[in-house]
MOPAC internal coordinates of N, CA, C and O (Angstrom, degrees):
PM7 1SCF
backbone

  N    0.0000 0     0.00 0     0.00 0    0    0    0
  C    1.4545 1     0.00 0     0.00 0    1    0    0
  C    1.5281 1   107.64 1     0.00 0    2    1    0
  O    1.2310 1   120.74 1   -50.11 1    3    2    1
  N    1.3210 1   116.18 1   129.89 1    3    2    1
  C    1.4529 1   120.47 1  -178.58 1    5    3    2
  C    1.5240 1   110.72 1   -78.92 1    6    5    3
  O    1.2310 1   120.77 1   -11.56 1    7    6    5
  N    1.3104 1   116.12 1   168.44 1    7    6    5
  C    1.4710 1   120.25 1   178.59 1    9    7    6
  C    1.5234 1   110.74 1   -63.50 1   10    9    7
  O    1.2310 1   120.19 1   148.60 1   11   10    9
  N    1.3411 1   117.25 1   -31.40 1   11   10    9
  C    1.4572 1   120.09 1  -179.99 1   13   11   10
  C    1.5318 1   110.53 1   -71.15 1   14   13   11
  O    1.2310 1   120.46 1   141.62 1   15   14   13
  N    1.3382 1   116.73 1   -38.38 1   15   14   13
  C    1.4617 1   120.18 1   175.05 1   17   15   14
  C    1.5297 1   109.85 1   -58.70 1   18   17   15
  O    1.2310 1   120.97 1   135.10 1   19   18   17
  N    1.3241 1   115.74 1   -44.90 1   19   18   17
  C    1.4650 1   119.69 1  -179.52 1   21   19   18
  C    1.5213 1   111.37 1   -64.62 1   22   21   19
  O    1.2310 1   120.61 1   142.14 1   23   22   21
  N    1.3186 1   116.44 1   -37.86 1   23   22   21
  C    1.4603 1   120.49 1   179.76 1   25   23   22
  C    1.5320 1   111.28 1   -66.21 1   26   25   23
  O    1.2310 1   120.08 1   141.70 1   27   26   25
  N    1.3260 1   117.45 1   -38.30 1   27   26   25
  C    1.4589 1   121.91 1  -178.19 1   29   27   26
  C    1.5254 1   113.12 1   -78.29 1   30   29   27
  O    1.2310 1   120.57 1   157.11 1   31   30   29
  N    1.3356 1   116.52 1   -22.89 1   31   30   29
  C    1.4545 1   120.28 1  -178.67 1   33   31   30
  C    1.5228 1   109.17 1   -69.73 1   34   33   31
  O    1.2310 1   121.09 1   -48.55 1   35   34   33
  N    1.3015 1   115.51 1   131.45 1   35   34   33
  C    1.4582 1   119.73 1  -178.45 1   37   35   34
  C    1.5192 1   108.59 1  -101.77 1   38   37   35
  O    1.2310 1   120.87 1   -33.97 1   39   38   37
  N    1.3153 1   115.94 1   146.03 1   39   38   37
  C    1.4593 1   119.73 1   179.54 1   41   39   38
  C    1.5189 1   110.24 1   -91.30 1   42   41   39
  O    1.2310 1   121.32 1   -29.81 1   43   42   41
  N    1.3125 1   115.08 1   150.19 1   43   42   41
  C    1.4664 1   120.68 1   179.61 1   45   43   42
  C    1.5179 1   109.85 1   -74.18 1   46   45   43
  O    1.2310 1   121.06 1   -43.34 1   47   46   45
  N    1.3278 1   115.57 1   136.66 1   47   46   45
  C    1.4563 1   122.42 1   177.71 1   49   47   46
  C    1.5231 1   107.81 1  -113.15 1   50   49   47
  O    1.2310 1   119.56 1   -59.89 1   51   50   49
  N    1.3398 1   118.44 1   120.11 1   51   50   49
  C    1.4689 1   120.09 1  -175.95 1   53   51   50
  C    1.5234 1   113.72 1   -67.45 1   54   53   51
  O    1.2310 1   119.07 1   166.94 1   55   54   53
  N    1.3272 1   119.38 1   -13.06 1   55   54   53
  C    1.4598 1   122.43 1  -178.17 1   57   55   54
  C    1.5254 1   113.82 1   -90.00 1   58   57   55
  O    1.2310 1   119.82 1  -179.19 1   59   58   57
  N    1.3223 1   117.95 1     0.81 1   59   58   57
  C    1.4685 1   121.75 1  -176.38 1   61   59   58
  C    1.5199 1   109.48 1  -104.96 1   62   61   59
  O    1.2310 1   120.48 1   -42.51 1   63   62   61
  N    1.3256 1   116.68 1   137.49 1   63   62   61
  C    1.4586 1   122.57 1   175.23 1   65   63   62
  C    1.5307 1   108.01 1   -82.91 1   66   65   63
  O    1.2310 1   120.49 1   -79.01 1   67   66   65
  N    1.3286 1   116.68 1   100.99 1   67   66   65
  C    1.4576 1   121.74 1  -175.46 1   69   67   66
  C    1.5257 1   113.15 1   -75.16 1   70   69   67
  O    1.2310 1   119.59 1   167.37 1   71   70   69
  N    1.3174 1   118.38 1   -12.63 1   71   70   69
  C    1.4586 1   120.90 1  -179.42 1   73   71   70
  C    1.5254 1   112.21 1   -70.03 1   74   73   71
  O    1.2310 1   119.70 1   154.22 1   75   74   73
  N    1.3099 1   118.18 1   -25.78 1   75   74   73
  C    1.4662 1   122.22 1  -178.07 1   77   75   74
  C    1.5183 1   111.83 1  -107.39 1   78   77   75
  O    1.2310 1   120.34 1  -147.14 1   79   78   77
  N    1.3007 1   116.95 1    32.86 1   79   78   77
  C    1.4546 1   119.61 1  -173.54 1   81   79   78
  C    1.5254 1   113.99 1  -125.34 1   82   81   79
  O    1.2310 1   120.30 1  -160.46 1   83   82   81
  N    1.3331 1   117.03 1    19.54 1   83   82   81
  C    1.4619 1   119.75 1  -179.49 1   85   83   82
  C    1.5175 1   110.92 1   -85.26 1   86   85   83
  O    1.2310 1   121.35 1   -40.89 1   87   86   85
  N    1.3245 1   115.02 1   139.11 1   87   86   85
  C    1.4573 1   122.50 1  -179.95 1   89   87   86
  C    1.5246 1   108.09 1  -124.55 1   90   89   87
  O    1.2310 1   120.51 1   -48.03 1   91   90   89
  N    1.3170 1   116.63 1   131.97 1   91   90   89
  C    1.4743 1   121.45 1   173.58 1   93   91   90
  C    1.5236 1   106.87 1   -98.66 1   94   93   91
  O    1.2310 1   120.72 1   -52.07 1   95   94   93
  N    1.3189 1   116.23 1   127.93 1   95   94   93
  C    1.4559 1   121.19 1  -176.24 1   97   95   94
  C    1.5207 1   109.26 1  -130.14 1   98   97   95
  O    1.2310 1   120.54 1   -55.26 1   99   98   97
  N    1.3237 1   116.56 1   124.74 1   99   98   97
  C    1.4633 1   122.21 1   177.37 1  101   99   98
  C    1.5183 1   109.12 1   -97.64 1  102  101   99
  O    1.2310 1   121.05 1   -48.92 1  103  102  101
  N    1.3058 1   115.60 1   131.08 1  103  102  101
  C    1.4609 1   121.42 1  -175.06 1  105  103  102
  C    1.5201 1   110.26 1  -123.97 1  106  105  103
  O    1.2310 1   121.02 1   -29.91 1  107  106  105
  N    1.3283 1   115.66 1   150.09 1  107  106  105
  C    1.4611 1   121.90 1   170.31 1  109  107  106
  C    1.5250 1   106.61 1  -104.89 1  110  109  107
  O    1.2310 1   121.09 1   -59.05 1  111  110  109
  N    1.3177 1   115.52 1   120.95 1  111  110  109
  C    1.4690 1   122.83 1   178.32 1  113  111  110
  C    1.5236 1   105.97 1  -114.68 1  114  113  111
  O    1.2310 1   120.43 1   -71.43 1  115  114  113
  N    1.3239 1   116.78 1   108.57 1  115  114  113
  C    1.4694 1   120.53 1  -170.67 1  117  115  114
  C    1.5238 1   114.12 1   -62.66 1  118  117  115
  O    1.2310 1   120.02 1   150.34 1  119  118  117
  N    1.3191 1   117.57 1   -29.66 1  119  118  117
  C    1.4668 1   118.76 1  -178.44 1  121  119  118
  C    1.5333 1   112.49 1  -111.07 1  122  121  119
  O    1.2310 1   120.29 1  -150.98 1  123  122  121
  N    1.3287 1   117.06 1    29.02 1  123  122  121
  C    1.4635 1   122.33 1   171.03 1  125  123  122
  C    1.5294 1   107.01 1   -90.74 1  126  125  123
  O    1.2310 1   121.08 1   -90.22 1  127  126  125
  N    1.3308 1   115.53 1    89.78 1  127  126  125
  C    1.4573 1   120.57 1  -170.52 1  129  127  126
  C    1.5207 1   114.62 1  -108.98 1  130  129  127
  O    1.2310 1   119.95 1   154.56 1  131  130  129
  N    1.3255 1   117.70 1   -25.44 1  131  130  129
  C    1.4632 1   119.73 1  -174.13 1  133  131  130
  C    1.5210 1   110.57 1  -129.70 1  134  133  131
  O    1.2310 1   121.37 1   -13.83 1  135  134  133
  N    1.3177 1   114.98 1   166.17 1  135  134  133
  C    1.4649 1   121.05 1   176.20 1  137  135  134
  C    1.5282 1   110.19 1   -65.08 1  138  137  135
  O    1.2310 1   120.01 1   151.08 1  139  138  137
  N    1.3317 1   117.58 1   -28.92 1  139  138  137
  C    1.4620 1   121.03 1   177.73 1  141  139  138
  C    1.5316 1   110.27 1   -66.38 1  142  141  139
  O    1.2310 1   120.45 1   139.93 1  143  142  141
  N    1.3364 1   116.75 1   -40.07 1  143  142  141
  C    1.4643 1   120.63 1   175.09 1  145  143  142
  C    1.5284 1   110.07 1   -59.96 1  146  145  143
  O    1.2310 1   121.13 1   133.95 1  147  146  145
  N    1.3157 1   115.44 1   -46.05 1  147  146  145
  C    1.4592 1   120.99 1  -179.50 1  149  147  146
  C    1.5299 1   111.06 1   -59.95 1  150  149  147
  O    1.2310 1   120.28 1   136.10 1  151  150  149
  N    1.3254 1   117.06 1   -43.90 1  151  150  149
  C    1.4664 1   120.94 1  -178.88 1  153  151  150
  C    1.5209 1   111.66 1   -65.18 1  154  153  151
  O    1.2310 1   119.87 1   142.56 1  155  154  153
  N    1.3401 1   117.85 1   -37.44 1  155  154  153
  C    1.4737 1   120.96 1   176.31 1  157  155  154
  C    1.5193 1   110.21 1   -63.97 1  158  157  155
  O    1.2310 1   120.82 1   133.34 1  159  158  157
  N    1.3231 1   116.04 1   -46.66 1  159  158  157
  C    1.4631 1   120.78 1  -179.52 1  161  159  158
  C    1.5214 1   110.06 1   -63.18 1  162  161  159
  O    1.2310 1   120.28 1   134.24 1  163  162  161
  N    1.3146 1   117.07 1   -45.76 1  163  162  161
  C    1.4612 1   122.37 1  -179.93 1  165  163  162
  C    1.5315 1   111.03 1   -56.49 1  166  165  163
  O    1.2310 1   120.74 1   134.55 1  167  166  165
  N    1.3174 1   116.20 1   -45.45 1  167  166  165
  C    1.4621 1   121.44 1  -178.06 1  169  167  166
  C    1.5309 1   111.26 1   -62.17 1  170  169  167
  O    1.2310 1   120.13 1   135.91 1  171  170  169
  N    1.3264 1   117.36 1   -44.09 1  171  170  169
  C    1.4668 1   121.06 1  -177.36 1  173  171  170
  C    1.5327 1   111.46 1   -73.62 1  174  173  171
  O    1.2310 1   120.31 1   135.84 1  175  174  173
  N    1.3335 1   117.02 1   -44.16 1  175  174  173
  C    1.4694 1   118.87 1  -177.68 1  177  175  174
  C    1.5159 1   112.38 1   -65.57 1  178  177  175
  O    1.2310 1   119.85 1   149.26 1  179  178  177
  N    1.3101 1   117.88 1   -30.74 1  179  178  177
  C    1.4708 1   119.97 1   178.48 1  181  179  178
  C    1.5219 1   112.38 1   -69.31 1  182  181  179
  O    1.2310 1   119.81 1   165.10 1  183  182  181
  N    1.3334 1   117.97 1   -14.90 1  183  182  181
  C    1.4667 1   120.42 1   176.51 1  185  183  182
  C    1.5278 1   111.76 1   -79.91 1  186  185  183
  O    1.2310 1   119.79 1   166.90 1  187  186  185
  N    1.3278 1   118.01 1   -13.10 1  187  186  185
  C    1.4635 1   121.79 1  -179.76 1  189  187  186
  C    1.5179 1   108.92 1   -78.78 1  190  189  187
  O    1.2310 1   120.82 1   -54.49 1  191  190  189
  N    1.3297 1   116.04 1   125.51 1  191  190  189
  C    1.4585 1   121.22 1   176.64 1  193  191  190
  C    1.5265 1   109.04 1   -62.48 1  194  193  191
  O    1.2310 1   120.20 1   -58.67 1  195  194  193
  N    1.3236 1   117.23 1   121.33 1  195  194  193
  C    1.4546 1   121.48 1  -179.93 1  197  195  194
  C    1.5127 1   113.99 1   111.18 1  198  197  195
  O    1.2310 1   119.62 1   161.06 1  199  198  197
  N    1.3307 1   118.34 1   -18.94 1  199  198  197
  C    1.4675 1   120.07 1   175.75 1  201  199  198
  C    1.5249 1   107.09 1   -78.52 1  202  201  199
  O    1.2310 1   121.08 1   -62.24 1  203  202  201
  N    1.3202 1   115.53 1   117.76 1  203  202  201
  C    1.4634 1   121.44 1  -174.84 1  205  203  202
  C    1.5199 1   112.66 1   -92.37 1  206  205  203
  O    1.2310 1   120.04 1   139.80 1  207  206  205
  N    1.3275 1   117.52 1   -40.20 1  207  206  205
  C    1.4594 1   119.83 1  -175.65 1  209  207  206
  C    1.5245 1   109.85 1  -157.37 1  210  209  207
  O    1.2310 1   121.35 1   -25.42 1  211  210  209
  N    1.3210 1   115.02 1   154.58 1  211  210  209
  C    1.4552 1   123.40 1   174.82 1  213  211  210
  C    1.5256 1   106.28 1  -121.66 1  214  213  211
  O    1.2310 1   120.18 1   -49.57 1  215  214  213
  N    1.3235 1   117.25 1   130.43 1  215  214  213
  C    1.4613 1   121.04 1  -179.44 1  217  215  214
  C    1.5150 1   111.82 1   -66.97 1  218  217  215
  O    1.2310 1   120.23 1    -7.81 1  219  218  217
  N    1.3256 1   117.17 1   172.19 1  219  218  217
  C    1.4661 1   121.13 1   180.00 1  221  219  218
  C    1.5344 1   111.46 1   -67.73 1  222  221  219
  O    1.2310 1   121.42 1   -16.94 1  223  222  221
  N    1.3248 1   114.88 1   163.06 1  223  222  221
  C    1.4632 1   120.88 1  -177.68 1  225  223  222
  C    1.5277 1   111.21 1   -64.39 1  226  225  223
  O    1.2310 1   121.45 1   -50.00 1  227  226  225
  N    1.3188 1   114.83 1   130.00 1  227  226  225
  C    1.4638 1   123.82 1   169.74 1  229  227  226
  C    1.5230 1   106.83 1  -137.37 1  230  229  227
  O    1.2310 1   120.45 1   -41.42 1  231  230  229
  N    1.3018 1   116.75 1   138.58 1  231  230  229
  C    1.4612 1   121.50 1   180.00 1  233  231  230
  C    1.5295 1   110.03 1   -58.17 1  234  233  231
  O    1.2310 1   120.03 1   -60.97 1  235  234  233
  N    1.3221 1   117.56 1   119.03 1  235  234  233
  C    1.4711 1   126.20 1   176.51 1  237  235  234
  C    1.5261 1   114.57 1    66.29 1  238  237  235
  O    1.2310 1   119.80 1  -170.58 1  239  238  237
  N    1.3287 1   117.99 1     9.42 1  239  238  237
  C    1.4632 1   120.65 1   179.15 1  241  239  238
  C    1.5140 1   109.80 1  -128.91 1  242  241  239
  O    1.2310 1   121.06 1   -38.38 1  243  242  241
  N    1.3362 1   115.57 1   141.62 1  243  242  241
  C    1.4481 1   120.91 1  -179.25 1  245  243  242
  C    1.5199 1   108.57 1  -139.59 1  246  245  243
  O    1.2310 1   120.78 1   -48.08 1  247  246  245
  N    1.3197 1   116.11 1   131.92 1  247  246  245
  C    1.4593 1   121.77 1   175.35 1  249  247  246
  C    1.5211 1   108.25 1  -109.31 1  250  249  247
  O    1.2310 1   120.94 1   -49.82 1  251  250  249
  N    1.3136 1   115.80 1   130.18 1  251  250  249
  C    1.4580 1   121.58 1  -179.65 1  253  251  250
  C    1.5233 1   108.02 1  -126.84 1  254  253  251
  O    1.2310 1   120.78 1   -48.36 1  255  254  253
  N    1.3198 1   116.11 1   131.64 1  255  254  253
  C    1.4625 1   121.32 1   172.89 1  257  255  254
  C    1.5181 1   106.21 1  -109.17 1  258  257  255
  O    1.2310 1   121.16 1   -57.02 1  259  258  257
  N    1.3283 1   115.38 1   122.98 1  259  258  257
  C    1.4595 1   119.67 1  -176.52 1  261  259  258
  C    1.5238 1   110.66 1  -139.29 1  262  261  259
  O    1.2310 1   121.53 1   -20.92 1  263  262  261
  N    1.3296 1   114.67 1   159.08 1  263  262  261
  C    1.4500 1   122.28 1   177.60 1  265  263  262
  C    1.5275 1   107.33 1   -88.17 1  266  265  263
  O    1.2310 1   120.58 1   -62.61 1  267  266  265
  N    1.3234 1   116.51 1   117.39 1  267  266  265
  C    1.4614 1   120.83 1  -174.60 1  269  267  266
  C    1.5239 1   113.67 1   -68.31 1  270  269  267
  O    1.2310 1   119.91 1   164.39 1  271  270  269
  N    1.3235 1   117.78 1   -15.61 1  271  270  269
  C    1.4589 1   120.32 1   178.30 1  273  271  270
  C    1.5263 1   112.83 1   -90.95 1  274  273  271
  O    1.2310 1   120.36 1   166.67 1  275  274  273
  N    1.3269 1   116.92 1   -13.33 1  275  274  273
  C    1.4560 1   120.28 1  -178.83 1  277  275  274
  C    1.5241 1   113.49 1  -107.28 1  278  277  275
  O    1.2310 1   119.89 1   156.69 1  279  278  277
  N    1.3148 1   117.81 1   -23.31 1  279  278  277
  C    1.4688 1   121.37 1   177.02 1  281  279  278
  C    1.5262 1   108.35 1  -151.07 1  282  281  279
  O    1.2310 1   121.10 1     0.72 1  283  282  281
  N    1.3171 1   115.51 1  -179.28 1  283  282  281
  C    1.4636 1   119.90 1  -178.35 1  285  283  282
  C    1.5228 1   109.37 1  -138.37 1  286  285  283
  O    1.2310 1   121.18 1   -16.65 1  287  286  285
  N    1.3076 1   115.34 1   163.35 1  287  286  285
  C    1.4594 1   119.58 1   177.23 1  289  287  286
  C    1.5315 1   109.81 1   -65.10 1  290  289  287
  O    1.2310 1   120.30 1   148.94 1  291  290  289
  N    1.3149 1   117.04 1   -31.06 1  291  290  289
  C    1.4672 1   120.44 1   177.68 1  293  291  290
  C    1.5216 1   110.95 1   -62.49 1  294  293  291
  O    1.2310 1   120.46 1   139.32 1  295  294  293
  N    1.3289 1   116.73 1   -40.68 1  295  294  293
  C    1.4672 1   120.76 1   179.31 1  297  295  294
  C    1.5272 1   109.95 1   -66.14 1  298  297  295
  O    1.2310 1   120.25 1   138.15 1  299  298  297
  N    1.3298 1   117.13 1   -41.85 1  299  298  297
  C    1.4631 1   121.46 1   178.93 1  301  299  298
  C    1.5292 1   110.55 1   -63.21 1  302  301  299
  O    1.2310 1   120.28 1   134.39 1  303  302  301
  N    1.3294 1   117.06 1   -45.61 1  303  302  301
  C    1.4698 1   121.42 1   179.10 1  305  303  302
  C    1.5273 1   110.63 1   -64.45 1  306  305  303
  O    1.2310 1   120.37 1   141.47 1  307  306  305
  N    1.3271 1   116.90 1   -38.53 1  307  306  305
  C    1.4596 1   120.74 1   177.99 1  309  307  306
  C    1.5314 1   110.63 1   -60.79 1  310  309  307
  O    1.2310 1   120.15 1   135.98 1  311  310  309
  N    1.3319 1   117.32 1   -44.02 1  311  310  309
  C    1.4645 1   120.78 1   178.54 1  313  311  310
  C    1.5269 1   110.75 1   -63.29 1  314  313  311
  O    1.2310 1   120.60 1   139.17 1  315  314  313
  N    1.3345 1   116.46 1   -40.83 1  315  314  313
  C    1.4652 1   119.96 1   177.53 1  317  315  314
  C    1.5286 1   110.98 1   -61.33 1  318  317  315
  O    1.2310 1   120.62 1   136.47 1  319  318  317
  N    1.3312 1   116.43 1   -43.53 1  319  318  317
  C    1.4670 1   119.59 1  -179.14 1  321  319  318
  C    1.5260 1   111.23 1   -67.04 1  322  321  319
  O    1.2310 1   119.85 1   146.07 1  323  322  321
  N    1.3297 1   117.90 1   -33.93 1  323  322  321
  C    1.4657 1   120.91 1   176.02 1  325  323  322
  C    1.5258 1   111.13 1   -61.63 1  326  325  323
  O    1.2310 1   120.93 1   148.67 1  327  326  325
  N    1.3307 1   115.82 1   -31.33 1  327  326  325
  C    1.4612 1   120.90 1  -179.65 1  329  327  326
  C    1.5239 1   112.25 1   -84.50 1  330  329  327
  O    1.2310 1   120.29 1   171.73 1  331  330  329
  N    1.3291 1   117.06 1    -8.27 1  331  330  329
  C    1.4569 1   120.49 1   178.49 1  333  331  330
  C    1.5178 1   114.21 1    97.91 1  334  333  331
  O    1.2310 1   120.09 1  -169.33 1  335  334  333
  N    1.3210 1   117.43 1    10.67 1  335  334  333
  C    1.4624 1   121.08 1   179.22 1  337  335  334
  C    1.5206 1   109.99 1   -96.78 1  338  337  335
  O    1.2310 1   121.22 1   -32.05 1  339  338  337
  N    1.3230 1   115.27 1   147.95 1  339  338  337
  C    1.4669 1   120.87 1  -173.67 1  341  339  338
  C    1.5207 1   110.30 1  -113.00 1  342  341  339
  O    1.2310 1   121.02 1   -63.66 1  343  342  341
  N    1.3190 1   115.65 1   116.34 1  343  342  341
  C    1.4529 1   123.44 1   176.88 1  345  343  342
  C    1.5149 1   109.36 1   -90.26 1  346  345  343
  O    1.2310 1   120.38 1   -46.96 1  347  346  345
  N    1.3282 1   116.89 1   133.04 1  347  346  345
  C    1.4536 1   121.82 1   177.76 1  349  347  346
  C    1.5279 1   107.32 1  -105.66 1  350  349  347
  O    1.2310 1   120.75 1   -57.58 1  351  350  349
  N    1.3073 1   116.17 1   122.42 1  351  350  349
  C    1.4639 1   121.83 1  -177.74 1  353  351  350
  C    1.5310 1   108.86 1   -88.38 1  354  353  351
  O    1.2310 1   121.04 1   -81.59 1  355  354  353
  N    1.3221 1   115.61 1    98.41 1  355  354  353
  C    1.4724 1   121.23 1   178.21 1  357  355  354
  C    1.5085 1   108.28 1  -129.64 1  358  357  355
  O    1.2310 1   120.94 1   -43.89 1  359  358  357
  N    1.3192 1   115.81 1   136.11 1  359  358  357
  C    1.4627 1   120.44 1   178.20 1  361  359  358
  C    1.4897 1   110.53 1  -113.63 1  362  361  359
  O    1.2310 1   120.10 1   180.00 1  363  362  361

């Protein structure tokens, strides 16, 4: 685990109600072109503590449900970039 992984990893706080902390985030991944790409991404993102679910395959689109107290969108994007995928930040 790199120093950046450790920096992005959030610690559990016993005073927080984690049941009401899920966030659904839709992402555009410019080079998510095949089901094989999706399966690679799915496998890696599920290893992140706090990622609860990954939406079904859509060309260039990815939905991630994560616990905001256990991980962050920055950590998810960092993992995607390590794998060679490009996230486009559009609101």
